[in-house]
C-alpha positions in Angstrom: 32.0 12.1 160.9 33.6 12.9 164.2 36.9 11.8 164.9 37.5 10.5 168.5 40.8 10.2 169.8 42.0 7.6 172.3 44.4 8.7 175.0 46.4 5.9 176.4 47.1 5.5 179.7 50.8 5.7 181.3 51.6 2.3 182.5 53.0 2.0 185.9 56.7 0.6 185.6 57.4 -2.7 187.0 60.2 -1.5 189.3 57.7 0.6 191.0 55.1 -1.8 191.3 57.9 -4.3 192.8 58.9 -1.5 195.1 55.3 -1.0 196.5 54.8 -4.6 197.1 58.1 -4.9 198.8 57.5 -1.9 200.9 54.2 -3.1 202.2 55.6 -6.4 202.8 58.5 -5.4 204.7 56.1 -2.7 206.8 54.0 -5.7 208.0 57.2 -7.8 208.7 58.5 -4.7 210.7 55.2 -4.5 212.7 55.5 -7.9 213.9 59.1 -8.1 214.5 58.8 -5.0 216.7 55.9 -6.7 218.7 57.9 -9.6 219.2 60.7 -7.5 220.8 58.5 -5.5 223.0 60.0 -7.2 226.1 63.6 -7.5 225.1 64.6 -4.1 227.2 64.7 -6.8 230.1 67.2 -9.0 228.2 70.5 -9.0 226.8 72.1 -7.0 224.8 70.3 -3.9 226.1 70.0 -4.8 229.6 73.9 -5.0 229.5 74.4 -1.7 227.8 72.0 -0.2 230.0 73.8 -1.5 233.0 77.2 0.1 231.9 75.5 3.3 231.2 74.0 3.4 234.9 77.4 2.4 236.1 79.2 5.2 234.3 76.5 8.0 234.9 76.9 7.3 238.8 80.3 7.7 238.8 81.5 4.3 238.6 84.2 2.3 236.2 82.4 -0.4 234.0 85.9 -1.5 232.8 86.7 -3.1 236.2 86.3 -6.8 236.2 84.3 -8.1 238.6 83.9 -12.0 240.0 80.2 -11.7 239.7 77.4 -9.3 238.6 76.1 -6.6 241.1 72.7 -5.4 241.2 72.5 -1.6 240.8 68.7 -1.2 241.6 65.9 -3.4 241.3 66.0 -5.1 237.7 69.4 -3.6 236.7 72.3 -5.5 237.2 76.1 -4.3 236.5 77.7 -6.6 234.1 80.9 -8.1 234.8 82.9 -6.8 232.4 82.4 -4.4 229.7 84.1 -5.0 226.2 82.9 -1.5 224.7 84.6 1.5 224.0 84.6 4.5 226.6 83.2 6.6 223.8 80.0 4.2 223.5 79.5 4.3 227.1 79.9 8.0 227.9 78.1 9.1 224.9 74.8 7.0 225.5 75.1 7.3 229.2 72.4 9.7 229.5 69.8 6.9 228.3 70.4 5.7 231.9 68.4 8.6 233.2 65.4 7.7 231.5 63.1 4.4 232.4 64.7 1.8 230.9 61.8 0.6 228.6 61.7 4.2 227.3 65.3 4.2 226.9 64.7 0.9 224.7 62.3 2.2 222.4 64.4 5.4 221.8 67.3 3.2 221.2 65.6 1.1 218.6 64.2 4.0 216.7 67.4 5.7 216.6 68.7 2.3 215.1 66.0 1.9 212.5 66.6 5.7 211.3 69.9 5.0 210.9 69.2 2.0 208.4 67.1 4.1 206.4 69.6 7.1 206.3 72.3 4.6 205.5 70.4 3.0 202.2 69.6 6.5 201.0 73.4 7.6 201.3 74.4 4.5 199.7 71.8 5.1 197.0 72.4 8.6 196.3 76.2 7.9 196.2 76.2 5.3 193.4 77.0 6.3 189.9 74.3 6.8 188.6 72.4 7.5 191.6 69.4 4.6 192.1 65.9 5.6 191.3 63.3 6.2 194.2 61.7 2.5 193.4 65.3 1.0 193.4 66.0 2.6 196.6 62.8 1.5 198.2 63.3 -2.0 196.9 66.9 -2.2 198.7 65.4 -0.7 201.9 62.7 -3.1 201.9 65.0 -6.0 201.6 67.4 -5.0 204.3 64.4 -4.6 206.7 63.3 -8.0 205.8 66.8 -9.5 206.4 67.6 -11.7 209.3 70.4 -9.4 210.1 68.1 -6.7 210.8 65.8 -9.1 212.7 69.0 -9.9 214.7 69.5 -5.9 215.2 66.2 -5.8 216.8 66.2 -8.6 218.9 69.9 -7.8 220.5 69.5 -3.9 220.1 72.8 -3.7 218.3 74.6 -0.5 217.4 75.4 -2.0 214.0 72.9 0.5 211.9 74.7 3.6 213.5 78.0 2.1 212.5 76.4 1.2 208.9 75.2 5.0 208.6 78.6 6.6 209.8 80.5 4.1 207.2 78.3 5.0 204.6 78.5 8.8 205.4 82.3 8.4 205.4 82.1 7.1 201.9 79.6 9.6 200.6 81.6 12.3 201.8 84.7 11.3 200.5 83.1 10.9 197.1 81.6 14.6 197.3 85.1 15.9 198.2 84.6 16.8 201.7 87.4 15.0 203.6 86.6 16.7 207.0 83.2 15.0 207.0 84.5 11.8 205.8 87.0 11.7 208.4 84.7 12.6 210.9 82.3 9.9 210.3 84.8 7.0 210.3 86.4 8.3 213.2 83.1 8.1 215.1 82.4 4.6 213.8 85.8 3.7 215.1 85.4 5.3 218.5 82.2 3.4 218.8 83.5 0.2 218.3 87.0 0.1 217.2 87.0 -2.5 214.3 85.7 0.0 211.6 88.9 1.6 211.8 90.2 -1.1 209.2 87.8 0.9 206.7 90.4 3.5 206.7 92.6 1.2 204.7 90.6 2.4 201.8 91.5 6.0 202.2 95.1 5.0 202.8 95.9 2.9 199.6 93.6 5.3 197.4 95.7 8.1 198.8 93.1 10.2 200.2 95.6 11.7 202.5 93.2 14.6 203.8 90.6 12.3 204.7 93.0 9.8 206.3 94.2 12.9 208.5 91.2 14.0 209.5 90.3 10.3 210.7 93.2 10.2 212.8 92.7 13.7 214.3 89.2 13.3 215.1 89.8 9.6 216.7 92.7 10.7 218.9 90.3 13.7 219.8 87.6 11.3 220.8 90.0 9.3 222.7 91.5 12.1 224.7 88.0 13.7 225.6 86.7 10.1 227.1 90.0 9.8 229.4 92.7 8.1 227.8 93.1 5.6 231.3 89.4 4.0 230.4 90.7 3.0 226.8 93.8 1.4 228.5 91.8 -0.5 230.9 89.9 -1.7 227.7 93.0 -2.7 225.8 95.0 -4.1 228.7 92.3 -5.7 231.0 88.8 -6.1 229.2 89.8 -7.4 225.8 91.9 -10.4 227.3 88.7 -11.5 229.6 86.4 -11.2 226.5 88.7 -13.5 224.5 88.7 -16.0 227.3 84.9 -15.6 227.8 83.4 -14.9 224.4 84.2 -18.1 222.1 81.3 -17.9 219.8 81.3 -14.6 217.7 81.3 -16.8 214.5 82.3 -14.1 212.2 85.9 -13.1 212.4 88.9 -15.1 211.1 90.2 -15.5 214.8 86.8 -17.3 215.5 87.3 -19.7 212.5 91.0 -20.1 213.2 90.5 -20.8 217.0 87.8 -23.5 216.5 90.0 -25.3 213.8 92.8 -25.3 215.9 90.8 -26.5 219.0 89.5 -29.1 216.4 92.6 -30.9 215.6 94.3 -30.0 219.1 91.7 -32.2 220.6 90.5 -29.1 223.1 87.6 -27.0 223.7 87.4 -23.7 221.8 88.4 -21.4 225.1 91.5 -23.9 225.7 92.8 -23.6 222.0 96.7 -22.6 222.2 96.7 -18.9 222.2 100.0 -18.5 220.4 98.8 -20.8 217.6 95.7 -19.1 217.1 97.2 -15.3 216.9 99.9 -16.5 214.4 97.6 -18.5 211.8 95.2 -15.5 212.4 97.8 -12.7 211.7 99.0 -14.7 208.6 95.5 -15.0 206.9 94.4 -11.2 208.1 97.7 -10.3 206.2 96.8 -12.0 203.0 93.1 -10.5 202.9 94.7 -7.2 203.6 97.0 -7.4 200.8 94.1 -8.3 198.6 92.0 -5.3 199.6 95.2 -3.1 199.2 95.8 -4.3 195.9 92.4 -3.8 194.5 92.2 -0.4 196.1 95.6 0.4 194.2 94.5 -0.8 190.7 91.2 0.7 190.9 92.4 4.1 191.7 91.0 6.6 189.1 87.9 4.1 188.5 85.1 5.9 190.0 83.0 3.3 189.3 84.4 0.6 191.3 84.7 2.9 194.6 81.3 1.2 195.8 82.4 -2.3 195.7 86.0 -1.7 197.0 85.0 0.2 200.1 82.6 -2.7 200.6 85.4 -5.2 200.6 87.2 -3.0 203.4 83.9 -3.0 205.6 84.1 -7.0 204.9 87.5 -7.1 205.9 87.0 -5.1 209.2 84.3 -7.7 210.0 86.8 -10.5 209.3 89.8 -8.9 211.5 87.4 -8.2 214.3 87.7 -10.8 217.2 84.2 -10.0 218.5 82.0 -10.0 215.5 78.4 -11.2 215.9 75.7 -12.1 213.4 73.9 -9.0 213.6 76.7 -7.2 212.5 76.4 -8.7 209.3 74.3 -5.9 208.3 77.4 -3.9 207.4 77.7 -6.1 204.5 75.3 -4.2 202.6 77.8 -1.8 201.0 79.6 -5.0 199.4 76.0 -6.7 198.4 74.8 -3.5 196.8 77.8 -2.1 194.8 79.0 -5.7 194.1 76.0 -6.8 192.3 75.8 -3.5 190.6 79.4 -3.2 189.3 78.7 -7.3 188.2 75.4 -6.0 186.2 77.1 -3.1 184.5 80.1 -5.0 183.8 78.5 -8.0 182.2 78.4 -8.4 178.2 76.0 -11.0 177.3 77.8 -11.4 173.8 81.1 -12.4 175.4 80.5 -14.3 178.8 83.5 -16.4 178.6 85.7 -13.0 179.5 83.6 -12.8 182.6 84.0 -15.8 184.5 85.1 -13.8 187.8 82.6 -11.8 187.2 79.9 -14.4 187.2 81.7 -16.3 190.0 81.6 -13.3 192.3 78.1 -12.2 191.5 76.9 -15.7 192.4 78.7 -15.8 195.7 77.3 -12.2 196.8 73.9 -13.9 195.3 74.2 -16.8 197.5 75.0 -14.6 200.7 71.9 -12.3 199.8 69.6 -15.3 199.5 70.7 -17.0 203.2 70.2 -13.4 204.4 66.5 -13.5 203.6 65.8 -17.1 203.7 65.5 -18.3 207.4 65.1 -22.1 206.4 68.9 -21.6 205.0 71.1 -22.2 207.6 73.3 -19.2 208.7 76.4 -19.4 207.0 78.2 -16.9 209.7 82.1 -16.6 208.8 81.3 -18.3 205.5 79.2 -15.4 204.3 81.5 -12.6 205.5 84.3 -14.3 203.4 82.4 -14.7 200.7 81.3 -11.3 200.4 85.1 -10.2 200.5 86.0 -12.6 197.9 82.9 -12.0 195.7 83.5 -8.3 195.7 87.3 -8.6 195.0 86.5 -10.9 192.1 84.1 -8.6 190.6 86.6 -5.6 191.1 89.4 -7.7 189.4 86.9 -8.6 186.5 86.0 -5.0 185.9 89.5 -3.7 186.0 90.2 -6.4 183.2 87.4 -5.6 181.1 88.2 -1.9 181.5 91.9 -2.3 180.8 91.5 -2.5 176.7 89.6 0.8 176.8 92.3 2.4 179.0 95.2 1.4 177.0 93.2 2.2 173.7 92.7 5.7 175.3 96.4 6.0 176.4 97.7 5.0 173.1 95.2 7.4 171.0 96.6 10.3 173.5 100.1 9.5 172.7 99.8 9.5 169.1 97.6 12.7 169.0 101.0 14.2 171.0 103.3 12.7 168.8 101.2 13.8 165.5 101.2 17.3 167.2 105.2 17.1 167.9 105.9 16.2 164.4 103.3 18.9 162.6 104.8 22.3 161.4 101.6 23.9 162.9 101.2 24.4 166.4 97.9 25.2 167.8 97.8 27.3 171.1 94.8 27.0 173.4 93.2 30.3 174.1 
C-alpha cells in the first residue's frame, strides 16, 4: 500500500499580512493626497519659500523687512520678511532657477524620500532592529498620519529634519561621531531649533559628537555669511513674534495665550516680559527632566531611542515657531517609547509598572489623534504628552532594571572579595 505524505504549506505571518494591507491603504492615500496638492505650488508655504529663493538667487536680501509684498515676476512675490535661516535659503536657492511647478514636485519628492529614509534608519537602529514587515507598518502609519498630510499641503522641510536627526542618532549608536555631528549640525542650520537635541549628546557625555556638531554648525554659519544670521536674530525674529501668534505647539505659544487670556488682551498684545519669564521657567524645568533622564539612562543602550525622542520633543516645545506639520518629528518618541514600554511590561507584576502603563497610554493617545482626523488636533497637548510619556517610560524602565543592575554589582563585588581572600590567584593569559 503506497504511503503518501502531506506537505504542510507555510502560513504567512500575521505581521506580513498587516504590512501588505497597510502598504496598499497608504499607497492609495498617498496618491489621493498628491492629487489634492497638485496646485499647492501657487500657495503658501512653497510660494513663500520660492520667493525667498528667487530674491536670494538674484542678489537680493530676503531678510530685509518690507512694509508690503513686492512682485518679483508674474505670479512670484517677495514676502515681507524671512524667518528661515540663511543656510536654508542659500542651499535651496538653485530651485528658483527652475519653473515653480517643477521645483515644487522636486521638493515634495525629496521630502517623501526623507520620510522613508528616516523610518529605515530608526528601524535599523532599534535594538534589536525591526523586521521588514514592522518597518513597512511604521512607514505606512506615518504616511497615513495627518502630520504627513500637513507636510504635503504646506510643503514643509520637516521630513528632511527628521531624516537628519535620525541619521545623527543612528551614527552616534554606530560610534561615528563625525557623521552624527554633521547630521545634527545640518538640521540646526536648516531651522535652528533642532540644536536643542544636542543636549542628548551633552548629558550623555558624547563629547566627540558634540564637538563635531559645534564645529560643523559654526562652519555653516561662516560659509553662509554671519551678517545674514545677525539680521535673522535681531530683525526677523522680533517681527515673527509680533505677527505669528498661532504656532500652537511650543511652550511660548501656550504661555502667550494663557497670559493674554488672564490679562484680557489679544494674543499679539500679551505682555512680552511676562511671557518670556514664564516660558523660560517652564523650559528650564523640562530641560532638567530631559537632562536627568539622559544622565540616569547612561549605559542603558536599550533606552537611547526614547531618550533621544524626548530631546526632539523638547526641541519642538522650546521652538517659538513650531507648527502642526512639524509634529512629524515626534516619530522617534512614539516608536521607541512604545517599544520600550512593550519590552518592559511584565504581565505578572502590573502593579510595578503604573508609570510604564501611563506613559504608553499617553503615547498611544497621541498616535490615535495623529491617525484619526475626526479627533480634534491636540497641538501643544500632544507634544507635551509625547515628552512626558517618553519620560515616564524611561523612568519606569530604569526602576525595573535597577534590581538586576544592583544584583550584578553585588555579585561582582562578592567575586572580587572572594578572589582577594583566596590563597590561589588566577592569572589571565
